[in-house]
C-alpha positions as CSV (number, residue, x, y, z in Angstrom):
1,M,0.0,0.0,0.0
2,T,2.8,2.4,0.8
3,R,4.6,1.6,-2.4
4,E,1.4,2.2,-4.4
5,F,1.0,5.6,-2.6
6,L,4.6,6.6,-3.2
7,L,4.4,5.7,-6.9
8,G,1.0,7.3,-7.4
9,E,-0.5,3.9,-8.3
10,A,-3.2,4.1,-5.6
11,R,-6.8,3.6,-6.8
12,A,-9.2,6.5,-6.8
13,P,-11.8,6.4,-4.0
14,S,-15.1,4.8,-4.7
15,M,-18.4,6.6,-5.1
16,A,-19.5,5.3,-1.8
17,S,-16.4,6.9,-0.2
18,Y,-17.3,10.2,-1.7
19,I,-20.9,10.0,-0.6
20,Q,-19.8,9.0,3.0
21,S,-17.4,11.9,3.1
22,I,-20.0,14.4,2.0
23,S,-22.5,13.0,4.5
24,E,-20.0,13.4,7.4
25,V,-19.3,17.0,6.4
26,L,-23.0,17.8,6.3
27,Q,-23.4,16.3,9.8
28,T,-20.6,18.5,11.2
29,I,-22.0,21.8,9.8
30,T,-23.7,23.9,12.4
31,P,-26.4,26.0,10.8
32,R,-26.5,29.6,11.9
33,S,-30.1,30.2,10.7
34,R,-33.3,28.4,10.0
35,R,-32.5,28.9,6.3
36,D,-29.1,27.2,6.7
37,E,-30.7,24.3,8.6
38,R,-33.2,23.7,5.8
39,R,-30.5,23.8,3.2
40,I,-28.6,21.2,5.1
41,E,-31.7,19.0,5.4
42,I,-32.3,19.2,1.6
43,A,-28.7,18.5,0.8
44,T,-28.8,15.4,3.1
45,A,-32.0,14.2,1.5
46,N,-30.5,14.6,-1.9
47,L,-27.4,12.8,-0.9
48,K,-29.4,9.8,0.3
49,E,-31.3,9.8,-3.0
50,V,-27.9,9.8,-4.9
51,N,-26.7,6.9,-2.7
52,R,-29.9,4.9,-3.6
53,H,-29.4,5.5,-7.3
54,M,-25.7,4.6,-7.1
55,K,-26.5,1.3,-5.4
56,R,-29.1,0.5,-8.1
57,L,-26.6,1.3,-10.9
58,Q,-24.0,-0.9,-9.2
59,E,-26.4,-3.8,-9.1
60,Q,-27.2,-3.3,-12.8
61,V,-23.5,-3.2,-13.6
62,N,-22.9,-6.5,-11.6
63,V,-25.8,-8.1,-13.5
64,L,-24.5,-7.0,-16.9
65,Q,-21.0,-8.1,-16.0
66,E,-22.3,-11.5,-15.1
67,Q,-24.2,-11.7,-18.4
68,V,-21.1,-10.8,-20.4
69,K,-19.2,-13.4,-18.6
70,I,-21.8,-16.0,-19.4
71,L,-21.9,-15.0,-23.1
72,E,-18.1,-15.2,-23.3
73,E,-18.2,-18.6,-21.8
74,N,-20.8,-19.8,-24.3
75,K,-18.8,-18.3,-27.2
76,E,-15.8,-20.5,-26.4
């Protein structure tokens, strides 16, 4: 892992990591007004929706990868 980091070969963070990071930031923000509080609530709700869509897309990708694998096996 250290070698990968030093050589710049580390993998990019996953979408789930980005979503978790943003969620943690939203939780630590202290709203100074009712307006800020509402904006944070909306951003959190939108982030949850993005997370749901991301999970659905990942499931579809997994299904499609499995189908491609089966088709390649049948081709041989």
